[in-house]
C-alpha positions in Angstrom: 17.8 27.7 -5.5 17.9 29.0 -2.0 14.4 30.6 -2.4 12.8 27.3 -3.1 14.4 25.5 -0.2 11.7 26.2 2.4 8.9 25.2 0.0 10.7 22.0 -0.9 11.2 21.0 2.7 7.6 21.9 3.4 6.5 19.8 0.5 8.2 16.7 2.0 11.6 16.6 0.5 14.3 15.7 3.0 16.6 18.7 3.7 19.8 16.7 3.0 18.4 15.3 -0.3 17.4 18.8 -1.5 21.0 19.7 -2.2 21.6 16.6 -4.3 18.7 17.3 -6.7 18.7 19.6 -9.7 15.8 22.0 -10.4 13.8 19.6 -12.6 14.1 16.7 -10.2 13.0 19.0 -7.4 10.0 20.1 -9.3 9.0 16.5 -10.1 9.4 15.5 -6.5 7.4 18.5 -5.2 4.6 17.9 -7.7 4.5 14.2 -6.8 4.4 14.9 -3.1 1.6 17.4 -3.5 -0.4 15.0 -5.6 0.1 12.2 -3.0 -1.1 14.6 -0.3 -4.2 15.6 -2.3 -5.0 11.9 -3.0 -4.7 11.2 0.7 -7.0 14.1 1.5 -9.6 12.9 -1.1 -9.5 9.4 0.3 -10.0 10.7 3.8 -12.9 12.9 2.7 -14.6 9.9 1.0 -14.0 7.7 4.1 -15.4 10.4 6.4 -18.5 10.8 4.2 -19.0 7.0 4.2 -18.6 6.9 8.0 -21.2 9.6 8.4 -23.5 7.8 6.0 -23.1 4.6 8.0 -23.8 6.5 11.3 -27.0 7.9 9.8 -28.1 4.3 9.0 -27.2 3.1 12.5 -29.2 5.9 14.2 -32.2 6.2 11.9 -32.9 2.8 10.5 -30.4 0.0 11.5 -32.3 -2.7 9.6 -31.5 -1.0 6.3 -27.8 -0.6 7.2 -25.6 -2.2 4.5 -23.1 -4.9 5.3 -19.4 -3.9 5.5 -18.7 -5.5 2.1 -21.5 -3.5 0.5 -20.5 -0.2 2.2 -16.8 -0.7 1.4 -16.5 -2.8 -1.8 -12.7 -2.8 -1.7 -12.8 -5.0 1.4 -13.9 -8.0 -0.7 -10.8 -8.0 -2.9 -8.5 -7.6 0.2 -10.0 -10.6 2.0 -9.7 -12.8 -1.1 -6.1 -11.9 -1.7 -5.2 -12.6 2.0 -6.0 -16.3 1.6 -3.5 -18.5 3.3 -0.9 -20.0 0.8 -0.8 -23.7 0.3 2.6 -24.0 1.9 1.2 -22.6 5.2 -1.4 -25.3 5.2 1.2 -27.9 4.6 3.4 -26.5 7.3 0.5 -26.6 9.8 -0.3 -30.2 8.9 3.4 -31.2 9.4 3.5 -29.4 12.8 0.3 -31.3 13.9 1.8 -34.6 12.8 5.1 -34.0 14.6 3.2 -33.0 17.7 1.3 -36.4 17.6 4.6 -38.2 17.2 6.2 -36.4 20.2 3.1 -37.2 22.3 3.3 -40.8 21.3 7.0 -41.0 22.2 6.4 -39.4 25.6 3.6 -41.9 26.3 5.8 -44.8 25.2 8.7 -43.7 27.6 6.3 -43.4 30.6 4.9 -46.9 30.1 
């Protein structure tokens, strides 16, 4: 178990947590950490390639450069899901109405 300790810590397992896990749990965690690291590297490679592609458009023929939504399709779904909830709109309306009432009361006191 001591021989695997440096590899486990290098893989991302906390040194204190290492001693609480058995061998099977350690292996599952190490494999999961390595897969997550590889997924991050793949995503970074794709984004780097996409950025280089966009830079090529910008330098060579800016008129053919795709929009952000076309270049990064996942942005469309993110902006749709970020829509303001209805209770926020109601809260904003109530705050505006209360501000109008406060203003009217101040005006009434001064006259």
